C-alpha positions as CSV (number, residue, x, y, z in Angstrom):
1,M,7.7,-8.7,15.8
2,K,8.2,-9.4,11.8
3,K,11.3,-7.9,10.2
4,I,10.3,-5.7,7.4
5,G,12.3,-4.5,4.4
6,V,11.3,-1.5,2.5
7,V,11.9,-1.6,-1.5
8,G,12.2,2.1,-2.8
9,A,13.1,5.1,-0.8
10,G,11.8,7.8,-3.0
11,Y,8.7,9.8,-2.7
12,W,6.3,7.4,-0.9
13,G,9.1,5.1,0.5
14,K,10.6,7.7,2.7
15,N,7.3,7.7,4.6
16,L,7.2,3.8,5.0
17,L,11.0,3.9,6.1
18,R,10.2,6.4,9.0
19,N,7.0,4.6,10.1
20,F,8.9,1.0,10.1
21,R,11.7,2.7,11.9
22,E,9.3,4.3,14.4
23,L,7.4,0.5,15.0
24,G,10.9,-0.8,15.5
25,C,10.6,-3.4,12.5
26,L,12.7,-2.0,9.7
27,A,15.4,-4.5,8.8
28,A,16.6,-3.7,5.5
29,I,16.3,-1.5,2.5
30,C,16.6,-2.0,-1.0
31,E,17.1,1.4,-3.0
32,S,18.6,1.3,-6.7
33,D,20.2,4.7,-6.0
34,P,22.7,4.5,-3.2
35,G,23.0,8.1,-3.2
36,N,19.5,8.9,-2.4
37,P,19.4,11.5,0.4
38,N,16.3,9.9,2.1
39,L,18.7,6.9,3.1
40,K,20.9,9.5,5.2
41,P,18.8,8.8,8.5
42,Y,19.1,5.1,8.1
43,A,23.0,4.7,8.3
44,D,22.4,1.6,10.7
45,V,20.1,-0.3,8.3
46,A,21.4,-2.7,5.8
47,V,20.9,-1.2,2.2
48,F,20.9,-3.1,-0.8
49,S,21.1,-1.9,-4.5
50,D,20.1,-5.1,-6.2
51,Y,16.8,-6.6,-5.4
52,D,17.7,-10.3,-5.8
53,D,20.6,-9.7,-3.4
54,F,18.1,-8.4,-0.9
55,L,15.8,-11.2,-1.3
56,I,18.9,-13.6,-0.4
57,R,20.5,-11.7,2.2
58,A,18.2,-9.2,3.9
59,K,16.7,-11.6,6.4
60,V,13.3,-10.1,6.4
61,D,9.8,-11.6,7.0
62,A,8.0,-9.2,4.7
63,V,8.8,-6.5,2.0
64,A,6.9,-3.1,1.7
65,I,7.1,-2.2,-2.1
66,A,7.1,1.7,-2.7
67,A,8.9,1.4,-6.4
68,P,7.5,2.8,-9.5
69,A,4.1,1.2,-10.3
70,S,5.8,-0.6,-13.5
71,A,8.0,-2.6,-11.4
72,H,5.3,-3.8,-8.4
73,Y,4.5,-7.1,-10.3
74,D,8.0,-8.5,-10.6
75,I,9.1,-7.2,-7.1
76,A,5.9,-8.3,-5.5
77,R,6.1,-11.8,-7.6
78,K,9.6,-12.6,-6.7
79,A,9.0,-11.5,-2.7
80,L,6.2,-14.1,-2.7
81,K,8.0,-16.9,-4.5
82,A,10.8,-16.1,-1.8
83,G,8.1,-17.0,1.0
84,L,7.6,-13.3,2.1
85,D,4.6,-11.6,2.9
86,V,4.0,-8.3,0.8
87,Y,2.6,-5.0,1.1
88,V,2.6,-3.0,-2.1
89,E,1.6,0.7,-2.7
90,K,-1.2,0.8,-5.2
91,P,-1.2,-0.1,-7.8
92,L,-0.9,-3.7,-7.1
93,A,-0.2,-4.4,-10.8
94,L,-0.5,-2.6,-14.2
95,T,-3.1,-5.4,-15.6
96,V,-5.8,-7.3,-14.1
97,K,-3.9,-10.6,-15.3
98,E,-0.7,-9.7,-13.3
99,A,-2.7,-8.6,-10.3
100,E,-4.6,-12.1,-10.6
101,E,-1.2,-13.9,-10.8
102,I,0.0,-11.9,-7.8
103,V,-3.1,-12.9,-5.6
104,S,-2.9,-16.5,-6.7
105,L,0.5,-16.7,-5.8
106,A,0.0,-15.2,-2.4
107,E,-2.8,-17.6,-1.7
108,G,-0.9,-20.6,-3.0
109,N,2.0,-19.9,-0.7
110,K,-0.4,-18.9,2.2
111,R,1.4,-15.5,2.5
112,I,-0.1,-12.1,3.3
113,L,-0.9,-9.7,0.3
114,M,-1.8,-6.2,1.2
115,V,-2.4,-3.2,-1.3
116,G,-2.0,0.3,-0.1
117,H,-5.3,2.2,0.5
118,I,-4.2,5.2,2.4
119,L,-6.4,7.5,0.5
120,Q,-9.4,5.6,1.8
121,Y,-8.6,7.1,5.3
122,H,-7.3,10.7,4.1
123,P,-9.2,13.3,6.0
124,A,-10.3,14.8,2.7
125,V,-11.7,11.9,1.6
126,L,-13.5,11.1,4.6
127,K,-15.2,14.7,4.6
128,L,-16.3,13.9,0.7
129,K,-17.8,10.7,1.9
130,I,-19.5,12.6,4.9
131,A,-20.5,15.1,2.6
132,N,-22.1,12.6,-0.3
133,S,-23.8,10.9,2.7
134,L,-25.4,14.0,4.0
135,R,-26.3,15.0,0.4
136,S,-28.0,11.8,0.0
137,E,-30.0,12.2,3.4
138,I,-31.1,15.7,2.2
139,K,-32.3,14.5,-1.2
140,S,-34.1,11.5,0.7
141,G,-35.7,13.8,3.0
142,L,-36.8,16.4,0.4
143,K,-38.4,13.4,-1.7
144,T,-40.2,12.2,1.5
145,K,-41.5,15.9,2.2
146,K,-42.6,16.1,-1.6
147,Q,-44.5,13.2,-1.6
148,K,-46.2,13.9,1.8
149,S,-47.3,17.1,0.5
150,W,-48.6,15.7,-2.8
151,R,-50.8,13.3,-0.6
152,K,-51.9,16.2,1.6
153,I,-53.1,18.1,-1.6
154,K,-55.1,15.2,-2.9
């Protein structure tokens, strides 16, 4: 099983920490605030406050990035250059140029790059998709009925 390092233990990072712990693959944490209360349940996991140090010493196969969006590009780029697979919460980067560079870097280094898409499977989003699909079917059915009625009148 791969050893995962989580970068960022804030609002969303705490969820990644919990899930990777439950999967048995949480190996290290990089968090700029060593006093972050979200770190308390992970006293047995190596914690780094410096990202460059984390990349050198953490002994991980992949990183999951839950840092502020403005840092995604630099964090992902450095991880890929270090030969790590990368999961990054959305957005991948703040510009198309940066995102394309990260994708190219992952492809060139034959690394896995995955961008978070959790809302795609969120129950509320699924309900909206179903409702929209039903709406389309109803509209389509009404058009068919109107067309058939019109033909009968002729």
